[in-house]
Each structure stands twice: as C-alpha cells, then as structure tokens.
Residue, then its C-alpha position, 0 to 999 in steps of 0.5 A: m834511820p831507814e825510811q818507811i817500808t814499801k812493798a818494793v823495799q821488802d821485795y828487794l830485801k827478801v831477795i837479797h836475804h834469799l841470795g845470802g846477803a846476810e853474810k856476803l855481798v850479793p852481785t847486782a846481776e843476781i838480784a836483777r835476775r831473781l827480780q827479773f828487772k833490768a840491771p840499771s833499774v836495780t842499781g838505782m834501787l840499790r843506791r836508794l836502799a843504801e842511802a836509806g840504811w837498809i843495805e851496804y852497797e859497793v858499786g860493781r860488787g853488790a849489796r849486803l843487808t845492814t842490821a836494819g835490813l836483815r831484821e826487816a827481811r826476816r820479818v817478811v820471810r817469816r810472814h811469807r812462810l807462816v802464810e804458806l804453812f797456814l794455807h797448806r795445813v789449815l786451808g788445804l792448798d797444795w804445796s805447789e800453790v802456796d808460794a804465789e798466794a803468800e807472795a801477795l799476802e805477806h805485805a798485808i798481814s799485821p803483826r797481830l795477825e802474824q802472831a795469831i797465825a804463829k800461835h795457831l800453828g804452834e810456832p812452827l820451825e819450817d814451812p811446807h817446803g822445809h825452809l826455816i821460819p825465822t823466829a819473831e825476834g828474827k833469828m834463824a838456825k844455820r844449815s849446811l845443805r847440798p843439792l842432791s846431785a852433789f852427793k856420791e853414789g851409795q850415800n844416804i841423804l835426808i831431804r831437808e828443803v826444796q825450791d818453792d817457786n816452780p809449781e809444776r816441779l813441786r807437783r812432780w817431786r810430790q809424785l816421786g816422793l822427793t819431799p822434806g823429811v824423806r830419806v833417799t839413797l843415791l844408787s848411781h850417777q851416769p855422767l854421760d847421760d846425766v841420769f841419777e838413780l835414787r831409791v826413795d822408800n821402796r821405789i827406784i827413780r831416775l832423774g837428770s840433774e835438771g829434775l833434781q835442781g832445787v832439792h837439798g839435803e844432808l848426809v845421814s848414816 
C-alpha cells in the first residue's frame, strides 16, 4: 500500500505522468531534466517511490506509473488545471501567470474545494492552455497531436494546446493569435532559414521552429 503522500511525491508523479509514464517507461534522465535535479538524487527517489508502490522502476531504463501512481498523478493534474482555469477565468489572471500560481496551490486544495471549483466552472474539459482536465474519477481522453512544425505546407491545423511553463512565450503566442481553438494554415517552410510562414486569421506570421516549439495541433480539412 503506498505511503502517505508528500509534495515531493506528488511532484514526481506529476512529472512522470507529463512525460508519458501512464503508458511507457520514462527515462530517469528525462525526469531529472524536467525536475532540474541531479540524476543520483532522482534515482534514489525513484527507488523509494517504487518501494512505496507508486511506480514501477527499472534500473537503467526508467519509471512507469502504477495504478495507484496514475490515480494520484491525475488527481494532482486535475487540481492544477482547475486552479489555472479558475485564476484565469474568474480572477482574471493572464494565461502566462497561472501555471506558477497553480503549482503552489495544487498541494493545498482539499477535495471539497476542488469539487466546488469544478462545479463553479461547469466541470470544464480543458485548462486555459488547452490541456485536458482529468475527470474526478481520473479519466482522460487520448489525443494524437503534433507540433506545428511537423505539418506540411498547405495543411490546415487546429491548435489544441500549448506548453504552459514559459510566460514570455505564452505572451508572445497570445499576441500572434496562436491560442487553442484557432485554425492556422502552414503556407511555407524554408529549412535553410528555419522559417515557417503561417496564416493566422487574416494575418501572415513568420516564426522559426524554436518560436513554434510547444504549440500542438491536429489536421483539419
């Protein structure tokens, strides 16, 4: 039976979930890079998480969430994303500000407050950045999304979600109109200059692959 949940445990489980640990082994190096910890300390923590029943850990390969770990990870993800949406929609914080605030609040919210926030927001399906919000039962739909830079010239793309951990980039994407729910057309790509030309509404914008990194969408007709 998993031990009592701490903030550190929740942070690890959430990161493993973010990196795909519900379906696959996540390399230790990726977990360390995401958490900005040194690999030896991460390895030690992963061993403890495995002993506690939160993950399956294979030395030299990585970690995957157990059923208990997945349930707890999605509980934290749900609270984080609900808080983000509440701060944005109700309190009016910019979408570039809410991730850091939610990071602090997600560990302090009671189940009762979580339920009240979800009810007030109308049991929302997505956070301000387009990420899916797990249900209260921990269920999440699956998406097959690609980075904008992976599409071909002439294709129409529906932006579904954007990476939320870089406030400056989020503000820039907002200015350019690269937000969830917006349809864009990839007009051209010049590999030598690393420039993508996109039609966003009635505007033409030009960005390099670095500027598009973190914007994901799906093909539409």
